[in-house]
C-alpha positions in Angstrom: -111.5 147.6 172.0 -115.1 146.6 171.5 -116.9 144.9 174.3 -119.6 143.5 172.0 -119.4 139.7 171.9 -119.8 138.0 168.5 -123.2 136.3 168.1 -123.1 132.5 168.4 -125.5 130.5 166.2 -127.5 128.2 168.4 -129.9 125.5 167.3 -133.5 125.7 168.6 -134.3 123.1 171.2 -135.8 119.9 169.9 -139.3 118.9 170.8 -139.7 115.8 173.0 -142.7 113.7 173.8 -143.2 110.3 175.4 -142.7 107.4 173.0 -145.9 105.8 174.2 -147.7 108.4 172.0 -145.7 107.3 168.9 -148.1 105.1 166.8 -147.5 101.5 166.2 -145.4 100.4 169.2 -146.3 96.9 170.2 -147.6 96.2 173.7 -144.4 94.2 174.4 -142.1 97.0 173.4 -144.0 99.6 175.4 -143.9 97.4 178.6 -140.3 96.4 178.1 -139.1 100.0 177.6 -140.5 101.0 181.0 -139.1 97.8 182.6 -142.4 96.2 183.3 -141.6 92.8 184.8 -144.2 91.1 182.6 -142.0 92.0 179.7 -138.5 91.9 181.2 -139.0 88.2 182.1 -138.5 87.6 178.4 -135.8 90.2 177.7 -133.8 92.0 180.4 -133.4 95.7 180.6 -129.7 96.1 181.4 -126.8 98.6 181.6 -125.7 99.6 178.1 -122.0 99.9 178.6 -121.3 96.5 180.4 -119.1 94.2 178.3 -120.8 90.9 177.2 -118.0 89.2 175.2 -116.2 86.4 177.0 -113.0 87.4 178.7 -110.0 87.0 176.4 -112.1 86.9 173.2 -110.2 88.1 170.1 -110.8 88.0 166.4 -107.7 85.8 165.9 -107.4 82.6 164.0 -110.0 82.0 161.2 -111.7 85.3 162.0 -108.6 87.2 160.9 -109.6 86.6 157.3 -112.9 88.2 158.1 -111.2 91.3 159.5 -109.2 91.6 156.2 -112.3 91.1 154.1 -114.3 93.7 156.1 -111.4 96.2 155.6 -111.3 95.5 151.9 -115.1 95.8 151.4 -115.2 99.1 153.3 -112.4 100.5 151.2 -114.3 99.5 148.1 -117.1 101.8 149.4 -114.5 104.6 149.9 -114.5 104.0 153.7 -111.2 103.3 155.4 -111.9 101.6 158.8 -108.6 99.6 159.1 -107.7 101.2 162.4 -111.2 100.5 163.9 -111.1 96.9 162.7 -107.6 96.4 164.2 -108.7 97.8 167.5 -111.9 95.7 167.5 -110.0 92.5 166.6 -108.1 92.7 169.9 -111.4 92.3 171.8 -110.8 95.4 173.8 -113.5 97.6 172.5 -117.2 98.0 173.5 -119.0 96.8 170.3 -122.4 98.0 169.2 -124.4 96.8 166.1 -127.5 97.7 164.2 -128.6 96.8 160.7 -131.1 97.6 158.0 -132.1 96.5 154.5 -130.2 98.2 151.7 -133.1 100.4 150.6 -132.9 102.6 147.6 -131.3 106.0 148.3 -130.7 105.1 151.9 -134.1 103.9 152.9 -136.4 105.7 155.5 -135.3 108.1 158.2 -135.2 105.5 160.9 -132.2 103.9 159.1 -130.2 107.0 159.8 -131.7 107.2 163.3 -130.2 103.8 164.1 -126.8 104.9 163.0 -127.1 108.3 164.7 -127.9 106.7 168.0 -124.8 104.4 167.8 -122.5 107.2 166.8 -123.8 109.3 169.7 -123.1 106.4 172.1 -119.6 106.0 170.6 -118.9 109.7 171.3 -120.1 109.5 174.9 -118.3 106.2 175.6 -115.0 107.4 174.2 -115.3 110.7 176.1 -115.5 108.5 179.2 -112.5 106.4 178.2 -114.4 103.5 176.7 -113.1 102.6 173.2 -116.2 101.7 171.1 -116.7 100.0 167.7 -119.8 100.6 165.6 -121.0 98.0 163.1 -123.8 98.5 160.7 -125.1 95.3 159.2 -126.3 95.5 155.6 -129.2 93.0 155.2 -128.2 92.2 151.7 -129.7 88.7 151.9 -133.3 90.1 152.3 -135.6 89.1 149.4 -138.2 91.9 149.7 -137.5 93.7 146.4 -140.7 95.8 146.6 -139.6 97.3 149.9 -136.0 98.1 149.0 -137.0 99.4 145.5 -139.4 102.0 147.0 -138.6 105.5 148.2 -141.1 108.0 149.6 -140.2 111.7 149.4 -142.1 114.8 150.6 -144.4 116.1 147.9 -143.4 119.1 145.8 -146.8 119.8 144.2 -149.3 121.5 146.6 -152.1 120.1 144.5 -151.0 116.5 145.1 -153.6 114.7 147.2 -151.1 112.4 149.0 -148.5 113.8 151.4 -145.7 111.8 149.9 -144.4 111.1 146.4 -143.5 107.4 146.1 -141.0 106.2 143.6 -141.2 102.5 142.8 -139.7 100.0 140.4 -141.5 97.2 138.8 -141.2 94.0 140.8 -139.3 91.1 139.1 -140.8 87.7 139.0 -138.1 86.0 141.1 -137.6 86.2 144.8 -133.8 86.6 144.7 -131.8 88.2 147.5 -131.7 91.9 146.8 -128.3 93.0 147.8 -126.6 91.8 144.6 -129.3 93.0 142.2 -128.7 96.1 140.1 -130.8 99.1 140.8 -133.4 99.5 138.0 -132.6 102.4 135.7 -136.2 103.6 135.9 -135.9 104.1 139.6 -132.6 106.1 139.3 -134.1 108.3 136.6 -137.2 109.0 138.7 -135.1 110.2 141.6 -132.8 112.5 139.8 -135.6 114.0 137.7 -137.9 114.5 140.8 -135.1 116.2 142.8 -133.5 117.8 139.7 -130.0 116.7 140.7 -127.0 115.5 138.8 -126.6 111.7 138.7 -124.5 110.8 141.7 -121.7 108.2 141.6 -123.6 106.0 144.0 -126.4 105.7 141.4 -124.1 104.9 138.4 -125.5 102.6 135.8 -125.5 98.9 136.9 -124.6 99.5 140.6 -126.2 97.1 143.0 -128.5 97.9 145.9 -125.7 96.9 148.3 -123.0 99.1 146.8 -125.3 102.1 146.2 -126.6 102.0 149.8 -123.1 101.7 151.3 -121.5 104.4 149.1 -124.3 106.9 149.9 -124.0 106.2 153.6 -120.2 106.6 153.7 -120.4 109.8 151.7 -123.1 111.3 153.9 -121.7 110.4 157.3 -118.1 111.3 158.2 -117.8 109.4 161.5 -116.2 106.0 161.6 -118.4 102.9 161.5 -117.9 99.5 159.9 -120.3 98.3 157.2 -120.9 94.5 157.2 -122.3 92.9 154.1 -124.4 90.0 155.3 -123.5 88.0 152.1 -119.7 88.5 152.5 -118.3 85.0 151.9 -115.8 85.3 154.8 -118.6 86.2 157.1 -120.6 83.2 156.1 -117.5 80.9 156.5 -116.9 82.4 160.0 -120.5 81.5 160.7 -120.3 77.8 159.7 -119.9 76.5 163.2 -123.2 78.2 164.1 -124.9 76.8 161.0 -123.7 73.3 162.0 -125.0 73.8 165.6 -128.4 75.0 164.3 -128.7 71.8 162.2 -127.5 69.6 165.1 -130.1 71.2 167.5 -132.9 71.7 164.9 -135.6 69.9 166.9 -134.6 71.5 170.2 -134.7 74.9 168.5 -138.1 74.3 167.1 -139.3 73.2 170.6 -137.7 76.2 172.4 -139.3 78.6 169.9 -142.7 77.0 170.3 -142.5 77.1 174.1 -141.3 80.7 174.1 -144.2 81.7 171.8 -146.7 80.1 174.1 -145.2 81.9 177.1 -145.4 85.2 175.3 -149.0 84.7 174.4 -149.8 83.7 178.0 -148.3 87.0 179.1 -150.5 88.9 176.7 -147.9 89.5 173.9 -147.9 88.5 170.3 -144.8 86.5 169.1 -143.0 88.4 166.4 -142.7 85.3 164.1 -145.6 82.8 163.8 -145.2 79.8 161.5 -147.9 78.6 159.2 -150.3 76.1 160.7 -148.6 72.7 160.8 -145.3 74.0 159.7 -142.0 74.5 161.6 -140.3 77.8 162.2 -138.1 79.0 159.3 -134.5 78.9 160.2 -132.2 78.7 157.2 -132.2 78.9 153.4 -129.8 77.7 150.7 -129.0 80.1 147.9 -128.7 79.0 144.3 -126.4 80.4 141.6 -128.8 83.2 140.9 -129.5 84.3 144.4 -132.8 82.4 144.7 -133.6 80.9 148.1 -134.6 77.3 148.9 -135.9 76.6 152.4 -133.9 74.1 154.5 -135.7 71.7 156.7 -132.8 70.5 158.8 -132.7 67.0 157.2 -129.4 67.5 155.3 -126.1 69.1 156.0 -125.0 72.5 154.9 -123.6 72.2 151.4 -121.6 75.5 151.6 -121.6 78.2 154.2 -121.3 80.9 151.5 -124.7 79.6 150.1 -126.4 79.6 153.5 -128.9 82.4 154.3 -130.5 83.1 157.6 -134.1 83.9 158.5 -135.4 86.7 160.6 -135.0 84.5 163.7 -131.4 83.3 163.0 -129.9 86.5 161.5 -129.4 88.0 165.0 -127.7 84.7 166.0 -125.2 85.0 163.1 -124.4 88.6 164.1 -123.9 87.6 167.7 -121.8 84.6 166.9 -119.4 86.2 164.4 -119.1 89.8 165.7 -119.8 89.2 169.4 -121.5 92.6 170.0 -121.9 93.9 173.5 -125.0 95.9 172.5 -127.6 95.4 169.7 -129.7 98.4 168.7 -133.0 97.7 166.9 -136.4 99.0 166.2 -139.5 97.8 168.1 -139.9 94.6 165.9 -136.2 93.7 166.3 -136.4 94.1 170.0 -139.4 91.7 170.0 -137.3 89.2 167.9 -134.8 89.0 170.7 -137.5 88.4 173.2 -138.5 85.4 171.1 -135.1 84.0 170.4 -133.4 84.6 173.8 -133.6 80.9 174.8 -131.6 79.9 171.7 -128.6 81.7 173.0 -128.4 79.5 176.0 -129.2 76.4 173.9 -126.4 77.2 171.5 -124.0 78.5 174.2 -123.9 81.9 172.6 -123.4 85.1 174.6 -126.4 87.4 174.1 -125.8 91.1 173.8 -127.6 93.8 175.7 -130.6 95.0 173.6 -131.5 98.7 173.1 -134.3 100.4 171.3 -133.2 102.7 168.4 -133.5 106.4 168.7 -136.9 107.7 167.5 -136.3 111.0 165.6 -138.6 113.0 163.3 -137.1 115.9 161.3 -138.6 119.1 160.1 -137.6 122.6 158.9 -137.5 125.3 161.6 -140.6 127.0 160.1 -142.6 123.8 160.6 -141.4 123.4 164.2 -142.4 127.0 165.0 -146.0 126.1 164.3 -146.0 123.8 167.3 -145.0 126.7 169.6 -147.2 129.3 167.8 -150.4 127.4 168.3 -149.5 125.8 171.7 -149.6 122.3 170.3 -148.3 119.4 172.3 -146.0 117.3 170.0 -148.0 114.1 170.7 -151.2 115.8 169.5 -149.8 115.7 166.0 -150.7 112.0 165.6 -154.4 112.9 165.9 -154.3 114.5 162.5 -154.8 118.1 161.3 -158.6 118.3 161.7 -158.7 116.8 165.1 -155.8 118.9 166.2 -157.3 122.1 165.0 -160.7 121.4 166.4 -159.2 121.4 169.9 -158.1 125.0 169.2 -161.8 126.1 168.7 -163.3 125.0 172.1 -166.2 127.5 172.2 -167.4 126.9 168.7 -166.9 123.2 168.8 -168.7 122.9 172.1 -171.6 124.9 170.9 -172.0 122.8 167.7 -171.8 119.6 169.7 -174.4 120.8 172.3 -176.9 121.9 169.6 -176.5 118.7 167.6 -177.0 116.6 170.7 -180.1 118.5 171.7 -181.6 118.3 168.2 -180.9 114.6 168.0 -182.6 113.9 171.3 -185.6 116.0 170.4 -186.1 114.3 167.0 -185.6 110.8 168.4 -188.1 111.5 171.2 -190.7 112.6 168.6 -190.1 109.6 166.4 -190.5 107.3 169.4 -193.8 109.0 170.2 -195.0 108.6 166.6 -194.1 104.9 166.8 -196.0 104.4 170.0 -199.1 106.1 168.6 -198.9 104.0 165.4 -198.1 100.7 167.1 -201.8 99.6 167.5 -202.6 100.4 163.9 -199.4 99.9 161.9 -196.8 97.5 163.2 -194.6 97.8 160.1 -194.4 101.6 160.5 -193.3 101.3 164.1 -190.6 98.8 163.2 -189.4 101.1 160.4 -189.1 104.0 162.9 -187.1 101.9 165.3 -184.7 100.9 162.5 -184.3 104.5 161.4 -183.2 105.8 164.8 -179.8 104.3 164.4 -179.4 105.9 160.9 -180.5 109.2 162.3 -177.9 109.1 165.1 -175.2 108.2 162.6 -176.0 111.1 160.2 -176.2 113.6 163.1 -172.8 112.5 164.2 -171.4 112.9 160.6 -173.0 116.4 160.3 -171.5 117.4 163.6 -168.1 116.2 162.5 -168.5 118.1 159.2 -169.4 121.3 161.1 -166.4 121.0 163.4 -164.1 120.5 160.5 -165.6 123.6 158.9 -164.9 125.6 162.1 -161.3 124.3 162.1 -160.8 125.4 158.5 -162.2 128.9 158.9 -158.7 130.2 159.9 -157.0 129.5 156.6 -153.5 130.6 157.6 -153.6 128.5 160.7 -155.1 125.5 159.0 -152.4 125.6 156.3 -149.6 125.9 158.9 -150.9 123.0 161.0 -151.7 120.9 157.9 -148.1 121.5 156.8 -146.9 120.3 160.2 -149.0 117.1 160.2 -148.1 116.2 156.6 -144.4 116.6 157.5 -144.4 114.5 160.6 -147.4 112.2 159.9 -147.4 111.9 156.1 -150.4 109.9 154.8 -151.2 109.0 158.4 -147.9 107.2 159.2 -145.0 108.3 161.4 -142.5 110.1 159.2 -139.4 108.2 160.3 -140.9 104.9 159.1 -142.0 106.0 155.6 -140.1 109.1 154.5 -136.7 108.7 152.9 -133.9 110.6 154.6 -132.1 111.4 151.3 -134.6 114.1 150.4 -133.7 116.0 153.6 -130.0 115.3 153.2 -130.1 116.6 149.6 -131.4 119.9 151.0 -129.6 120.2 154.4 -126.5 118.1 153.8 -124.1 117.5 156.7 -126.4 119.6 159.0 -129.0 116.8 158.9 -126.4 114.2 160.1 -125.0 116.5 162.8 -128.4 117.3 164.2 -129.6 113.7 164.2 -126.4 112.5 166.0 -126.5 115.4 168.5 -130.1 114.8 169.4 -130.3 111.0 169.3 -131.7 109.5 172.5 -131.3 105.8 172.1 -133.1 103.3 174.4 -135.2 106.0 176.0 -138.9 106.5 176.4 -138.9 109.6 174.1 -139.5 110.6 170.5 -137.9 113.8 169.2 -138.8 116.3 166.5 -135.4 117.6 165.3 -135.5 121.1 163.7 -133.3 121.7 160.7 
């Protein structure tokens, strides 16, 4: 009998670095994440598994029609969640929610990171005997067509100057809600031609952004989660008491928002939403027959809940009122929204969920990740860019160039100053010209030095190509990958492996960003 044990395939460890090094985090989010009291006075940092729904809460009565509608809409997207909904309706599960626009082909990587973090939490909770329900809110009422009809994918042509290939559709003239709009045929053709794939069912002719996004997500991710269409009529009807309360408390809400914004500013933070000068905060819209939005000013009653649309400030309130989540998972901006609207929960007698920051995950093929170890790169250094990163790997040459340039600059400036002093009695204009030129000379010396350093960095062609590949993958066109690059391109190549890796490695609500190797 052989004593040789079969080899077990193991995944390489992910690379982790402090989230403070991730570009674009607001000051408020950075402070709140580390529980700085200056930030937590506006939004608490609390345990993530404590229940927040009122004791005895169930989805009985009028909300039972919502449960049925959610089950039917998910079945329409080939996603049977009847058991999860029945369990949630009893009020006995820990409930977590996140949401996103219904972007073409699934949107950017952080969309998947939000879902991955919630599914990881569900696994952990249920292993510890805590039944958990995951909701994913489809922001179908959003009107930013340009954003949802854009997809960025890693370039395929090495000669291409930009790091990403961006597919876009021509923007329509109207500002209609996007969820019910059909995906432009030009956008579908661009994607299937670029990736050279058969036309998938979730991109069939005439399909809406809502249905396409939902069908792709349910076909890619096997775990159970409940999709919620923000424009579902039963959802809007369930939210009518909230809409009525917003109208009844309109002036108080405007006052609370203004006072909270002042307090945030006094603490050194920028409010997430700032109204135009002399105008109130935007709270609600009314939709017409074609999905166009008309701003409501609080002066007239709601004509129909099905035609009522929320703003960025009131959408979280609708989620919290109808679904009663225990935990909301959001990106940095969404966390900041809650800091701004927290007083409205008390005003409207609405339980506020715990708030957690989404998982921050970048993804890369194993060969890319190996570059980091091969050249002894700290993951956070990636955000400096390829030239700056490589320059730090040539300390002797770079130091020598900088020293020589500094010496030459000082010597030349000293001689120019002497010339000016000699010429001063005879030629005032010349002396003034020399003084003006010193600044230009310093500037050009600096530029020449930078150019020389870049040349040093590029002298090792193989190393430069490897590091450049690393940076263009994780910081394409100078932006964090998860915010701009679509996840579908990676899923098309790696399939279920991408989903498994992102769920396994998700660290939600932690001061960490990960580079997940595929």
